[in-house]
C-alpha positions in Angstrom: 104.2 131.2 114.5 102.3 131.3 111.9 100.1 127.8 112.0 97.0 127.4 109.3 95.3 129.5 107.0 91.5 129.3 107.4 91.9 126.2 109.3 94.4 124.4 106.7 97.8 123.4 107.2 100.4 124.7 105.2 103.9 124.4 104.3 104.9 128.1 105.1 103.5 127.0 108.6 104.9 123.4 109.1 108.7 124.6 108.1 109.2 126.8 111.2 107.5 124.3 113.3 109.5 121.4 112.2 112.9 123.2 112.8 112.0 124.1 116.4 110.4 120.7 117.0 112.7 118.6 119.6 112.9 114.6 119.3 115.6 111.9 119.3 115.5 110.9 115.7 115.3 106.9 115.7 113.4 107.2 118.8 109.8 105.5 118.2 108.7 107.6 121.9 110.0 110.7 120.6 108.5 110.0 116.5 105.1 109.2 117.8 105.5 112.3 120.5 106.3 114.3 116.8 103.3 113.5 115.6 101.1 114.0 118.5 103.2 117.9 118.6 101.9 118.0 114.7 98.1 117.4 115.5 98.0 119.2 118.7 99.0 122.8 116.9 96.5 121.5 113.9 99.0 121.0 111.7 97.3 117.7 110.4 94.8 119.3 108.3 95.9 119.4 105.3 94.2 120.3 101.7 92.2 117.2 100.7 93.6 116.0 97.6 91.8 116.4 94.3 90.1 119.9 95.8 92.5 122.4 94.1 95.4 122.8 96.4 96.6 118.9 96.0 100.3 120.1 95.6 99.9 122.1 98.5 99.1 118.7 100.6 102.1 117.3 98.6 104.4 120.1 99.9 103.7 119.6 103.2 104.2 115.8 103.6 107.7 116.6 101.3 108.3 119.2 104.5 108.0 116.4 107.5 110.1 114.1 105.2 112.4 116.3 104.7 112.8 116.6 108.9 112.2 112.6 109.6 111.2 109.7 107.5 109.8 108.2 110.3 107.7 110.8 111.5 106.3 111.2 107.9 105.4 107.3 107.6 103.0 108.2 110.5 102.2 111.5 109.3 101.6 110.5 106.0 99.2 107.6 107.2 97.5 110.1 109.9 96.9 112.8 107.0 96.0 109.9 104.5 93.0 108.7 106.9 91.5 112.0 107.3 91.4 112.1 103.8 90.0 108.6 103.2 86.9 109.6 106.2 86.3 112.9 104.2 86.1 111.1 100.9 83.8 107.8 101.7 83.1 108.3 105.5 79.5 109.2 105.3 79.6 111.5 107.9 81.9 109.7 110.4 83.7 112.4 112.2 87.3 111.8 113.8 87.3 113.1 117.3 90.0 116.3 117.4 93.5 115.2 118.9 92.9 111.6 118.0 95.9 110.0 115.9 95.0 108.1 113.3 97.0 105.3 111.0 95.9 103.3 107.6 97.0 99.6 107.8 96.0 98.1 104.5 98.6 95.5 104.1 97.4 92.4 102.7 99.9 89.5 102.9 98.4 86.3 102.5 99.3 85.3 106.1 97.7 88.1 108.1 94.4 88.9 107.1 91.5 90.4 109.4 88.0 89.1 108.9 84.8 91.3 109.7 81.7 89.9 110.9 78.6 91.8 110.9 77.2 92.9 114.6 74.7 95.4 113.6 74.2 96.0 110.0 72.3 99.3 110.6 75.5 101.4 112.0 77.6 99.5 110.5 79.2 97.9 113.3 81.0 94.9 113.2 83.5 92.6 115.4 87.4 91.8 114.2 89.3 89.0 114.0 92.9 88.2 113.3 96.4 89.7 112.4 97.5 92.9 110.6 100.8 93.0 109.2 103.0 96.4 108.9 101.0 98.4 111.3 103.0 101.8 111.6 102.7 103.5 114.9 101.0 100.5 116.2 101.7 101.3 119.7 101.2 105.0 119.8 98.2 105.8 117.4 95.0 106.0 118.9 92.9 105.3 116.1 93.2 103.4 112.6 91.1 102.4 109.3 92.0 98.9 108.5 91.1 96.4 106.1 89.0 93.2 106.4 87.4 90.8 104.8 83.2 90.0 105.0 80.9 86.9 105.3 80.8 87.6 101.3 84.5 87.5 100.9 84.5 91.6 100.2 87.2 93.6 101.3 85.8 96.7 103.2 87.7 99.3 105.5 86.9 99.6 109.2 87.9 102.4 111.9 89.1 100.4 114.8 89.6 102.6 118.0 92.9 100.6 119.5 92.4 101.6 123.2 90.0 98.6 123.7 90.0 94.8 124.7 91.1 92.0 122.6 94.0 94.5 121.1 97.5 93.2 121.0 100.5 95.2 119.7 103.6 93.0 119.4 107.3 93.6 118.3 107.3 91.2 115.6 107.5 91.8 111.8 109.8 94.5 111.6 113.8 93.7 112.0 114.6 96.8 109.8 117.0 99.1 110.7 116.0 101.7 108.2 112.5 102.9 109.5 112.6 101.0 112.4 111.4 104.2 114.6 108.1 103.8 112.6 107.4 100.2 114.8 105.6 98.9 112.3 104.9 95.7 113.7 102.1 92.8 113.7 98.9 93.5 115.5 96.7 90.8 116.6 92.7 91.4 116.6 90.2 89.5 119.0 86.6 90.0 118.4 87.4 93.9 118.4 84.7 96.4 118.1 84.8 98.7 114.6 82.9 100.7 112.3 82.6 99.9 108.7 83.4 102.8 106.8 81.8 103.3 103.0 80.6 100.5 101.2 82.3 96.8 100.2 85.1 97.9 97.7 85.0 101.7 98.1 88.4 102.2 99.9 89.9 100.6 96.5 87.4 101.8 93.9 87.4 105.3 95.0 88.8 108.4 93.4 91.3 109.4 95.7 93.1 105.7 96.0 95.6 107.0 93.9 96.1 110.1 95.1 97.2 109.1 98.1 99.8 107.1 95.9 101.4 110.2 94.8 101.5 111.7 98.5 103.4 108.8 99.0 106.3 109.9 96.2 106.3 113.8 97.6 107.2 111.8 101.0 110.5 110.2 99.0 111.1 113.5 97.1 110.9 115.8 100.2 113.5 113.0 102.0 116.0 113.0 98.4 115.8 117.0 98.2 117.1 117.0 102.0 119.7 114.8 101.2 120.6 116.9 98.0 120.7 120.1 100.2 123.4 118.5 102.1 125.3 117.9 99.3 124.5 121.8 97.8 125.8 123.1 101.5 129.2 121.2 101.5 129.7 122.0 97.6 129.1 125.6 98.8 132.2 125.3 101.2 134.4 123.2 99.8 133.6 122.6 95.9 135.7 120.5 93.9 134.7 119.2 90.0 133.3 115.8 91.5 131.3 117.1 94.3 130.0 119.3 91.8 129.7 116.8 89.0 127.5 114.6 91.8 125.8 118.0 92.5 124.8 119.0 88.9 123.4 115.1 88.8 121.0 115.2 92.1 119.9 118.9 90.7 118.5 117.7 87.4 117.2 114.0 89.1 115.2 116.4 91.6 114.0 119.2 89.1 112.7 117.2 87.0 110.6 114.9 89.4 109.4 118.1 91.3 108.2 119.1 87.8 106.0 115.6 87.4 105.2 115.9 90.8 103.4 119.7 90.1 102.0 118.3 87.1 100.5 115.6 88.7 99.3 117.3 91.4 97.5 120.0 88.9 96.0 117.0 86.8 94.4 115.5 90.0 92.5 119.2 90.7 91.8 119.4 87.2 90.0 116.3 87.1 89.2 114.9 90.3 87.5 111.7 89.5 89.5 110.7 86.7 91.9 107.2 86.4 95.0 108.5 88.3 97.0 105.6 88.6 99.0 106.5 85.2 99.8 109.9 87.2 100.7 108.3 90.4 102.6 105.5 89.2 104.7 107.7 86.8 105.4 110.3 89.7 105.9 106.8 91.9 108.6 105.8 89.9 110.0 109.1 89.2 110.7 109.8 92.9 112.1 106.6 93.4 114.8 106.4 90.7 115.7 110.5 92.0 115.9 109.0 95.2 118.2 105.9 94.5 120.5 108.8 92.1 120.8 111.1 95.0 121.6 108.7 97.8 124.4 107.3 95.8 125.6 110.1 94.7 125.5 111.7 97.8 127.8 109.5 99.6 130.2 109.3 96.9 130.2 113.3 97.3 130.4 113.2 101.0 132.6 110.9 101.8 131.6 109.1 105.5 132.0 112.3 107.5 128.5 113.2 107.4 127.0 109.2 107.5 128.8 109.0 110.9 129.4 112.5 112.7 125.3 113.9 111.6 122.3 112.5 112.8 120.3 113.9 110.3 121.6 112.7 107.2 122.4 109.6 108.5 118.7 108.7 109.3 117.8 110.0 106.0 120.6 107.9 104.0 119.2 104.6 106.2 115.6 104.7 106.2 115.0 106.1 102.6 116.3 103.0 100.9 113.6 101.0 103.1 110.8 103.6 102.6 110.9 104.0 98.3 110.5 99.8 98.8 106.8 100.5 99.3 107.2 100.4 95.9 106.5 97.5 93.7 109.6 98.6 91.3 109.2 96.6 87.7 105.6 95.6 89.0 104.6 99.0 88.8 106.5 100.1 85.6 104.7 97.0 84.1 100.9 98.1 85.5 101.9 101.4 83.8 103.1 100.1 80.7 99.5 98.5 80.2 97.6 101.7 80.8 99.9 103.4 78.2 99.6 100.1 75.9 95.4 100.9 75.6 95.6 104.1 75.0 95.5 105.6 71.3 96.9 108.8 71.2 100.9 109.3 72.0 101.6 109.2 75.9 104.4 111.5 74.7 104.0 114.9 73.6 105.0 118.8 74.7 
């Protein structure tokens, strides 16, 4: 089986691997094992965003999302961590076989405080709680956001296999995406290594490159749902089902075009402000996902929701996953950028 080209994973290598991958959807334990299988096969070594193959990176994320959304939640976090370390890690190199995540949620009641232990090598101690920590019970390492003594946001790499870390069963009541096991984690004087300068994680060029990757995940799952409708229409077509399929095709085709355009722009100018492009891609993918979910349910009825585990999982997980979008707040943030531009934003 093909694995990689020149040490970099490709979607053509991922597709057959995912078809042969055996795991129980909905099981956090099996989802973690599937992530480790991808890591062990070196299928986590994706092209870095902004290095000329961003669309291939996003195709890989979409392929895993089409397989399972809880799995891509862990896979995207792991591959995002590797990209962040490559961008601002200043020589920090993760060991082979490690499973990483990025825990950057900052609700007001769950923050980490970082105290410097050794400024020379960036060693710090972490105290507090992180919320929505995907894969907390299964990943070996994480990049976590925290706040230093000057109340500046920092990023730290932490080995989760050490004393002082308590993974809870708290903080995640959703049925959708349950296998991502995104729970609260408590840190009590936990050793970690600062990654980059204060604010570097938020101000780096790749921050919104990663945001565009989330849109690729949403798109991949929506496309998989659309394919169920396409396959059913090929067997038993009727005018109503075909109308739903035509609308699904329009939504997915326009979103895929926007994702390709956004990825190409990132590669052309990787240091430019990528927020507008990432927000457009995310909002378009969210809107497409909502339409595909609605139309697929109406086109296919209850049978696949009750009898097809893959379809049912996608339909249950995707509405939860797309709520990572901030909805109208993201639309407003995009609009603020648009009104500041002197030229029209809508040219052919």
